[in-house]
N, C-alpha and C positions, 0 to 999 in steps of 0.2 A: 394947331401945334404940329411942328415938323419933327419927325423922328428919323434919324439916319442909322440903319442897322448895318454893321460892318462885320462881314463874315468871309474873308478872302479865300479860305480853304474849302468853303462849302459851295455846293451847286445851287442853282436857282429853284430846285424842287426839294431841297432838304426839309425834312419833316419838322424839326425843332425850329429852325431859322425861318423858313418861309411860311409853313402852314400854321405853326403855333404862335410864333412871335409876330411876324409881319401881318398876317391876315387878321389876327386877333386885334392888333393895334388899329388896323384900317377899319375893321368892323365897329370899333369904338370911336370913330370919327377923326383919327389922326392921319396926317399926311405922311406917308411912309416911303423912304428911299432905301433900297437894299444894294449894298456892294458885295458881289460874290463872283464865283467862277462862272463866267458865261462869255461866249465869243463876242456877242454884240449887245448893245443896250436894248432893253425890252420893256414892255408895259404889260403887266399881267394881274388880273383880279384887283385893279385899282392901285397897284404897287409899281413904282418906278424901279426897274432893276438895272443896275449899272455894272459894266464889265470890269472885272479884275483878271488880268492874264493868268493862264494856267501854266505854271512852271514845273518842269520835270525835276529840276534841282531845288531842294528845300532852301538852299543857301540863297538862291535868287529871289525867293519870297521876301526875305529880309532886306535885300538890296532894293526891292521895289517899294518898301514901306514909306520912304520920303516922298515918292511920287503919289502914293495913295493919300498921304497926309495932305498934300496940296489940294487934291480933289475934295477931301472931306471939309477942309476949311472953306472951300468955295460954296459948299452946300448951305452954310450958315443955319444949321439945324438947331432946334431948341434943346435937343438931347441926342447923344450918340450912344448907341448900344453895341458894345464890342463883344465878340465871341471867340473863345479859345485862346491859348497862350500866344499864338502868333501875333495877336494884336495888343499884347500887354505894353510894349513900348509906346504905342500910339495912345493907349488909354491913359497912361501916366503923363505923357507929354501934354496931351490936350487938356487934362485936368489941371495941370500946372498953368495952362494958359487961361483957365477960368471957365471952361465949358462944362455943361452938365453931362456927366458920364455914368453909364451903367455897364457892368461887366457880367458876362455869363460864362461860368466855368465849363459847362457841358458834361464834364467827367471829373473824376478825382485823378488829375494828371500826375500827382505825386507818386501814385502807384502805377498808373497806366504807362508812364514813360519808361518804367523798368522792363517792360515787355516789348518795347519798340525795337524790332530787329534791325532797322536802318541806322540805329545809333550804336556805335561800338560799345561792347559791354563795359569797358573800363570808364566810359563817359556817362553811362546811364544814371548812376547815383548822383554825380555832381550836377548833371542837367536837371534831375528831379528836384534837387535842393534849390537851384536857381529859380526854377518855375514856382516852387512853393514860396520862396521869399518875395518874388515879384507879385504873385497873387495875394499874398498877405498884405503887402504894401497897398495894393489896389483896393483891397477890402477896407482899408482904413481911410482912404482918401476919396473914393468914388461916392456918387449919390445913390447907387444901388448895386448890390452884389448878389447874383444868383448862384446857388449851388444845387446839386442834384441828389445828394445823399445826406442822411441824418448826421453822420459822423463829421461832415464838413461844417455844419452849423456850430459845432463846438470849438472849431479851430479858427474860422474866419470871422472877424468882427462885423457886425451889422449885416450878416448874410440872411438871405431869404431862400427857403427851400422851394425849388421848382423842379419837380421830378420829371424824368423822361418817361412819362406815362403815355400810353397810346391814346389816340383820338377815338373816342367811342361814340357811335351814333346808331340809329336803328338799322340803316342800310348795312353798316359794318357787321352788326350782330347777326342779321339775317343771312348775309353771304357766308359768314363763318359757320353758322349752323348747317346750312345746306351742304357746303363743301365737305365739312368734317363728317357729316352723316354718310355721304356717298363714299368717302375714302375709307371709313371704318368698316364698311361692309366688305371691302375687298382685301384690305391689308391690316396688319398690325403695324402702326407707324408712329414714329416720333417726329414732331414738327418743331423746327427751329425758326423763330421769327426774329430776325436781326440783321445787322449790317453786313457782316462777313464771317466766314469760317476761319478764324485766326486764334492764336493762343491768347492774345490780349482780350478777345471777346468770349473766352471761356470754352473753347472747343474741346480742351482736354477734360474738363468737368462734364461736358455734355456726353462725351464718349464713355466716361466712367459710369454715368447714370444709366445709359442704355445697356 
């Protein structure tokens, strides 16, 4: 069975998309193709990684969607796994064509979009509502709908909770134990493990806690 994972705003080493979704599917016997931001097509850990151009302008991402759609249709996959709001139009269109579709929210974008500084303040609430409406429609029509927070399961129909939990194994635990023990002897320290130091990632709350 062939699964096509569509994540045009993510890189090929994204934790949730590549390590959690793609590698888990591959380890369970699925043939996996990943569309993401990478300069050239690649093959890694049994997964075919196909290039989606990296655009500086967010507007150009949406202009590229029809071209991406053509590539996806050529894959003739058994199921398409879409990630993030950028792919909502594709998810809806391909479901209307009769394809098996799964959608992954990654975040609660109804709230997160209100902190996006690249969106003018006057547009943030309308954009948030549009994304919510589209995600709600997708939750009704797709074959699978993943959310990351408990509150979302009460809003979106047929949703499955798939948290952004860390990948834990013995090597990870050993490394953390050794490094934290050495650091704590030298300094009093607060450690932030996350994507970036930004307002939408809780930097203000972190400062308040410290």
